[in-house]
C-alpha positions in Angstrom: -0.2 -0.2 -0.1 1.1 3.8 -1.1 1.6 6.4 1.3 -1.4 8.9 0.8 0.8 11.2 0.6 1.3 10.8 -2.6 -1.9 11.1 -3.8 -2.0 14.2 -2.1 1.2 15.7 -3.7 1.6 13.7 -6.8 -1.6 12.0 -8.2 -0.5 11.9 -11.9 2.3 9.7 -10.9 0.5 7.1 -9.2 -1.7 7.3 -12.6 1.3 6.9 -14.4 2.1 4.1 -12.5 -0.9 2.2 -13.1 -1.0 2.7 -16.6 2.5 1.1 -17.0 0.8 -2.1 -14.8 -2.2 -1.8 -18.0 -4.8 -1.6 -14.7 -6.3 1.7 -16.7 -9.9 0.6 -15.0 -8.0 1.3 -11.6 -7.6 5.0 -13.0 -10.5 6.5 -12.0 -10.1 5.6 -8.2 -7.2 7.8 -7.8 -9.4 10.8 -7.8 -11.9 9.0 -5.6 -9.4 8.3 -2.8 -8.6 11.9 -3.1 -11.8 13.2 -3.0 -12.6 11.3 0.1 -9.4 12.4 1.7 -10.0 15.9 1.2 -13.5 14.8 2.8 -11.7 13.4 5.6 -9.0 16.1 6.2 -12.1 18.6 6.5 -13.9 16.3 8.9 -10.3 16.4 11.0 -10.7 20.5 10.6 -13.8 20.6 12.4 -13.2 18.0 15.2 -10.0 20.3 15.9 -12.0 23.5 16.2 -14.5 22.2 18.3 -11.9 20.6 20.8 -10.2 24.1 20.4 -13.9 26.0 21.0 -14.7 23.4 24.3 -11.2 24.3 25.5 -11.9 27.8 24.8 -15.7 27.4 26.3 -14.1 25.8 29.8 -12.0 28.9 30.7 -15.2 31.0 29.8 -16.8 29.1 32.3 -14.4 29.0 35.0 -14.1 32.5 34.5 -17.7 33.4 35.3 -17.7 31.2 38.2 -14.7 33.1 39.8 -17.3 36.2 38.8 -20.2 34.6 39.9 -22.4 35.2 36.8 -24.9 32.4 36.9 -26.6 33.0 33.9 -23.6 33.3 31.4 -21.8 29.9 33.6 -25.1 28.1 32.6 -25.4 29.2 29.3 -21.8 28.4 28.8 -22.7 24.9 30.4 -25.3 24.5 27.9 -23.0 25.0 25.0 -20.6 22.8 26.1 -22.8 20.2 26.6 -23.8 20.1 22.7 -19.8 19.8 21.8 -18.8 15.9 22.9 -22.2 14.9 20.9 -21.1 16.3 17.9 -18.0 15.6 18.0 -18.8 12.0 18.4 -21.1 12.3 14.9 -18.2 13.6 13.0 -15.6 10.9 15.0 -17.8 8.2 13.7 -18.6 9.9 10.1 -14.7 10.2 9.7 -13.7 6.7 11.2 -16.5 5.4 8.3 -14.5 7.4 6.1 -11.2 6.3 6.9 -11.8 3.1 6.7 -13.6 3.4 3.0 -10.0 5.1 2.0 -7.8 2.3 3.3 -9.8 0.0 1.4 -9.7 1.8 -1.8 -6.1 2.4 -1.2 -5.4 -1.6 -1.0 -6.3 -1.4 -4.5 -3.4 0.7 -5.8 -0.7 -0.6 -6.8 2.8 -0.3 -5.2 5.2 2.3 -7.0 7.4 0.1 -9.6 11.2 0.3 -9.3 12.6 2.3 -12.3 14.4 -0.8 -13.5 11.2 -3.0 -14.0 11.1 -3.7 -18.0 7.3 -2.2 -19.1 5.3 -5.5 -20.2 1.4 -6.3 -20.2 2.2 -10.0 -18.8 4.5 -12.9 -17.7 5.2 -13.4 -21.8 6.7 -10.1 -21.6 9.1 -10.8 -19.0 13.0 -10.6 -19.2 15.5 -13.3 -19.3 18.3 -12.1 -17.1 20.6 -15.4 -17.6 20.7 -18.6 -17.7 22.9 -21.1 -15.2 24.1 -24.4 -15.7 24.2 -26.3 -19.1 21.0 -28.2 -20.2 21.4 -31.5 -20.5 21.3 -33.8 -23.6 20.0 -37.5 -23.4 21.3 -40.8 -25.9 18.1 -42.0 -25.2 14.1 -41.3 -25.3 13.5 -39.7 -21.9 10.3 -40.3 -19.2 8.3 -37.3 -17.4 8.8 -37.2 -13.7 5.2 -39.0 -13.4 6.7 -42.1 -15.3 9.9 -42.1 -13.4 8.5 -41.6 -10.4 5.7 -44.9 -10.8 8.1 -47.1 -12.1 10.7 -46.6 -9.6 7.7 -47.1 -7.4 8.9 -44.3 -5.7 5.3 -42.0 -5.7 1.8 -42.6 -5.9 -0.4 -40.2 -8.1 -3.8 -42.7 -7.9 -4.0 -43.2 -4.3 -3.5 -39.8 -3.2 -6.1 -39.0 -5.5 -8.1 -41.5 -3.7 -7.5 -40.3 -0.3 -7.4 -36.8 -1.1 -8.3 -35.5 -4.7 -6.5 -34.4 -7.9 -3.3 -32.0 -6.7 -2.2 -34.5 -3.8 0.9 -37.1 -4.2 2.3 -40.1 -2.0 6.4 -40.3 -1.7 7.4 -43.2 -0.9 11.1 -44.5 0.2 14.1 -42.8 -1.6 11.8 -40.0 -3.2 10.4 -39.4 0.4 14.4 -39.2 1.8 15.1 -37.1 -1.4 12.2 -34.8 0.0 13.8 -34.7 3.0 17.3 -34.0 1.9 16.5 -31.1 0.1 14.9 -29.8 2.8 17.7 -30.6 5.4 20.2 -29.1 2.5 18.0 -25.9 2.4 18.1 -25.4 6.2 21.6 -26.1 6.5 22.2 -24.0 3.8 20.4 -21.1 4.8 21.7 -21.1 8.6 25.2 -20.9 7.0 23.8 -17.9 5.0 23.6 -16.2 8.6 19.6 -16.4 8.3 17.9 -17.6 11.7 15.9 -20.5 11.3 12.5 -20.4 12.1 9.6 -22.7 12.5 6.1 -21.0 12.1 2.6 -22.5 12.8 0.9 -23.4 10.0 -2.8 -21.5 10.7 -2.9 -17.7 10.4 -5.1 -15.4 11.1 -7.3 -13.0 8.4 -5.6 -9.7 9.8 -2.4 -10.8 8.6 -3.3 -12.7 5.6 -5.2 -9.4 4.7 -1.3 -7.3 5.0 -0.2 -9.8 2.5 -3.2 -10.9 0.0 -5.9 -9.1 -1.5 -9.3 -10.2 -0.8 -9.7 -12.3 -4.2 -6.3 -13.7 -3.9 -7.4 -14.7 0.0 -10.7 -16.2 -1.4 -7.8 -17.9 -4.8 -6.3 -19.2 -2.5 -5.9 -19.7 0.9 -7.8 -22.9 2.6 -10.2 -21.6 5.6 -10.4 -23.4 8.8 -14.5 -23.6 10.0 -15.5 -21.4 12.4 -12.1 -20.2 13.0 -10.5 -17.4 12.1 -7.9 -19.2 10.7 -6.3 -20.5 7.6 -3.8 -23.1 6.3 -0.5 -21.0 5.2 0.1 -20.7 2.0 3.8 -20.4 2.4 5.8 -19.8 5.9 6.7 -16.4 4.3 3.2 -14.6 5.8 3.8 -16.1 9.6 7.0 -14.8 9.3 6.0 -11.2 8.3 3.4 -11.8 10.7 6.1 -12.2 13.4 6.9 -8.6 13.0 3.2 -6.5 12.9 2.7 -3.9 14.5 6.7 -3.9 16.3 8.9 -0.6 15.5 12.2 -1.8 16.1 15.9 0.1 16.2 17.7 0.6 13.2 20.7 -1.5 14.7 18.8 -4.4 14.6 18.1 -4.3 10.6 18.4 -6.3 8.6 16.5 -9.1 10.0 17.2 -12.3 8.1 15.2 -15.4 8.6 13.8 -18.7 6.8 11.8 -21.1 7.4 10.3 -24.5 6.1 7.1 -25.4 6.4 3.8 -27.3 4.7 2.1 -24.8 2.3 -1.2 -25.2 1.4 -3.2 -23.8 -2.2 -6.4 -23.6 -3.2 -4.7 -22.9 -6.6 -8.4 -21.8 -8.1 -8.4 -21.2 -11.6 -4.7 -22.7 -12.1 -3.9 -24.9 -15.3 -2.7 -28.1 -14.7 -4.0 -28.7 -11.1 -5.8 -31.9 -12.3 -2.9 -33.2 -14.1 -0.8 -36.1 -11.9 2.5 -34.9 -10.9 4.6 -32.7 -8.2 4.5 -29.7 -10.3 1.4 -27.9 -9.3 -0.3 -29.0 -6.2 -2.5 -27.8 -3.5 0.1 -29.2 -0.5 3.9 -28.8 -0.6 7.0 -28.2 1.2 9.1 -25.1 1.1 11.8 -23.5 2.6 11.6 -19.7 2.5 13.7 -16.7 3.0 12.4 -13.2 4.9 14.3 -10.0 5.3 13.3 -7.0 6.9 15.6 -4.0 6.5 16.4 -0.4 6.2 15.4 1.5 2.6 18.5 2.4 2.2 19.8 -1.3 2.2 16.7 -3.2 0.1 17.8 -3.4 -3.2 21.5 -4.6 -2.5 19.5 -7.1 0.0 17.8 -8.7 -2.8 20.9 -9.1 -5.1 22.1 -10.6 -2.3 18.7 -12.8 -1.8 19.0 -13.5 -5.6 22.4 -14.7 -5.4 21.5 -16.9 -2.8 18.9 -18.8 -4.9 21.6 -18.6 -7.8 24.1 -20.6 -5.6 21.2 -23.4 -4.8 20.3 -24.4 -8.0 24.0 -24.1 -8.8 24.7 -27.0 -6.3 22.0 -29.3 -7.3 22.9 -29.0 -10.6 19.7 -27.9 -12.2 19.7 -25.6 -15.0 18.0 -22.7 -14.5 17.1 -19.1 -15.7 16.7 -15.8 -13.9 13.3 -14.3 -15.6 12.9 -10.2 -14.8 9.3 -9.6 -14.3 7.5 -7.1 -16.1 5.6 -4.6 -14.5 1.9 -6.0 -16.4 3.1 -9.6 -14.3 4.3 -7.9 -10.8 1.0 -8.8 -8.3 0.7 -5.1 -6.8 2.3 -5.5 -3.5 5.0 -5.8 -5.5 8.0 -3.1 -6.6 10.1 -5.5 -8.1 10.7 -9.1 -8.9 11.9 -11.8 -10.8 11.3 -15.8 -11.3 13.6 -19.1 -11.2 12.5 -20.9 -13.5 14.2 -24.9 -14.3 15.0 -26.5 -17.5 12.2 -29.4 -18.0 14.1 -31.7 -20.8 10.5 -33.2 -21.4 9.2 -30.0 -22.3 12.1 -28.3 -23.6 11.1 -25.4 -22.0 11.7 -23.8 -18.7 8.9 -23.9 -15.6 8.7 -21.8 -12.7 10.7 -23.0 -9.5 10.6 -19.8 -7.3 10.6 -16.1 -7.0 12.2 -13.0 -5.6 10.6 -10.2 -4.2 10.8 -6.1 -2.9 7.6 -5.0 -2.0 9.8 -1.7 -0.3 7.3 -0.4 2.4 4.2 -1.3 0.6 3.6 -4.2 3.3 5.4 -2.9 5.7 2.9 -0.4 5.5 -0.1 -2.5 5.4 1.2 -4.9 8.6 2.6 -1.3 10.4 6.0 -2.8 10.5 8.2 0.1 11.2 11.6 1.3 12.6 13.4 4.2 15.0 16.4 5.7 12.5 19.3 7.3 13.9 17.5 10.5 13.8 14.9 9.1 15.7 12.1 9.3 13.4 9.7 6.5 12.9 9.6 4.8 9.4 8.0 1.9 7.6 10.6 -1.1 6.9 11.1 -2.5 3.5 9.9 -6.3 3.1 11.9 -9.0 0.4 10.8 -12.4 0.5 12.5 -15.3 -1.6 11.9 -19.0 -2.3 15.1 -21.0 -1.1 13.5 -24.5 -2.7 9.7 -25.5 -2.8 10.9 -29.2 -2.5 8.1 -31.0 -5.2 9.4 -29.0 -8.3 13.2 -29.5 -7.0 12.2 -33.3 -7.4 10.6 -33.0 -10.8 13.8 -31.0 -12.0 16.1 -33.4 -10.1 13.9 -36.6 -11.5 14.0 -34.8 -15.1 17.4 -33.6 -15.6 18.8 -36.9 -13.4 17.6 -39.6 -15.2 19.7 -42.4 -16.8 19.0 -45.1 -19.7 18.3 -47.3 -17.4 15.2 -45.3 -15.8 17.5 -44.5 -12.6 18.2 -41.3 -11.0 21.1 -39.9 -10.3 21.3 -38.0 -6.8 23.1 -34.7 -7.0 26.6 -34.6 -5.7 25.4 -31.9 -2.7 22.7 -34.3 -1.7 24.5 -37.7 -1.3 25.5 -36.5 2.3 21.3 -36.5 3.4 20.9 -39.6 1.6 23.0 -42.1 3.5 25.8 -41.8 0.9 23.3 -42.8 -1.4 24.1 -41.9 -5.2 21.1 -42.9 -7.2 17.8 -44.3 -7.1 17.9 -47.3 -8.0 15.8 -49.6 -10.4 14.4 -52.5 -8.4 15.2 -55.6 -9.6 
């Protein structure tokens, strides 16, 4: 959420930013919120005048008492009694108006960073770099579903009977590979200086409102019946929720935290949710990183976090590429972002495996996360998040890129210590 001062001082900047995101239907709400803001400030000014008037009348009443002017005292007392009622009426109207302004403000997209390429949708994202060489095979390759089922290390049919489409059962070596990825990612992030957190798997709507739009909540989040709780879609949300309504000391910034959790998503409207496999699912495992920082450091930390992701996939030996998200592909809270994609030799294309985001102060403003700077001034922090590993997608990438002619799967060297020294998932004889 942007600062309303920007609308007061430079509404054309906001409108130009909306146009860059190809959301022209939102242009009228800039004028709408500006009009409501003027009305709100006028109401606030009226309340201030009434309070001042009440103070002046109190002085006059005191003076009349000293003069023993009962008639004047009585008139002033009657006048004074009317003021609190007027103030209450105006403040009720003011609070309603303030709430309306807040809801409208949530619809206005964050100001894009100057480096963000302009484009209408994901098809116009810009490739920054490729990491690793795509493998070539001298035999007919199989999909990760075929490989997993033939090796007996995943059961998609039974999971569909138990829970429906979008779920999976991992067995034997694939289940161990999943745990190897989780352990590897956790240890990697701790070595990078991130504090490891184990968050709750349920979250209140008040926190979700700070990170999602109403439509996103309805499309993504599983609601717990008769409770003010939702299953988390990513550990980023409880991690950032740890700082809600907090004011930090600038000396304690940046705060770098990482968490592993199971994640749950409805994925309403997502393509491919009815397909078997590990790519798009309702439940998955993910290691996440979140940074809360001083505004002056956020883009240096953005590059640092991106480098961490690059190093992870280099170590895993998974061919990846970085795509800079264009303006139209960034959600409204994001000022800048990029997607990491792995090479799928089966589809002969890159598929998303993670994403990095800098929301600058937009998320902190919604969640009221501040810090006290060197000059003693309270300011909003910047917040960033990045996927370390979504293990289901990483497993798909490993199965496809590390498959061998006999149907076995080579284990990436970096994961061998976490697989009890096992170097491959063998074909059972």
